[in-house]
C-alpha positions in Angstrom: 89.3 115.2 104.8 92.1 112.7 105.9 93.0 109.7 103.8 94.0 106.3 104.9 95.7 103.3 103.6 93.7 99.8 103.5 97.0 97.6 104.5 95.4 94.6 102.9 94.9 96.4 99.4 98.2 98.0 99.3 100.7 96.3 97.2 103.8 98.6 98.1 104.3 100.1 94.4 105.6 103.3 95.8 103.4 105.2 93.0 101.8 107.5 95.6 105.1 108.7 97.2 106.2 109.8 93.6 102.9 111.6 93.1 102.4 113.2 96.6 102.8 116.8 96.2 103.6 117.5 99.9 105.7 114.4 100.5 103.5 113.1 103.0 103.9 109.4 102.2 106.4 107.0 103.3 106.7 103.2 103.2 106.8 100.9 106.3 106.9 97.0 106.1 106.2 97.4 102.2 103.1 99.5 102.9 102.2 103.2 102.2 101.9 105.4 105.4 100.5 108.9 105.2 101.7 111.5 107.4 98.5 113.5 108.4 100.4 116.5 109.7 101.9 116.8 106.0 98.9 115.7 104.1 97.1 118.7 102.4 93.9 116.6 101.5 94.7 116.9 97.7 93.7 113.4 96.8 96.3 112.7 94.3 97.3 109.5 96.1 93.6 108.3 95.8 93.6 109.1 92.1 96.9 107.4 91.4 96.8 104.3 93.4 96.5 101.2 91.1 95.2 98.9 93.7 92.7 101.4 95.1 94.3 101.1 98.4 93.9 104.7 99.4 90.5 106.3 100.4 89.0 109.1 102.2 88.2 108.6 106.0 84.6 108.4 107.0 
C-alpha cells in the first residue's frame, strides 16, 4: 500500500530521507515527497516520522 505525506504535519526534519532504504524520499519546499516508483512499502518512514506526517493511503 502506498504512503502519503500530510503537508500540514510535515516539519521538514528530513529524518525519513535518512531512514528510507530505497531512497524514495526527497524534499520539495521543505516538505517530504515520496517517489511512488521507488517506494517499496516498507513503512520505515511512517515509523520514524516524529510528527506523524506520513501514513498509508486509503
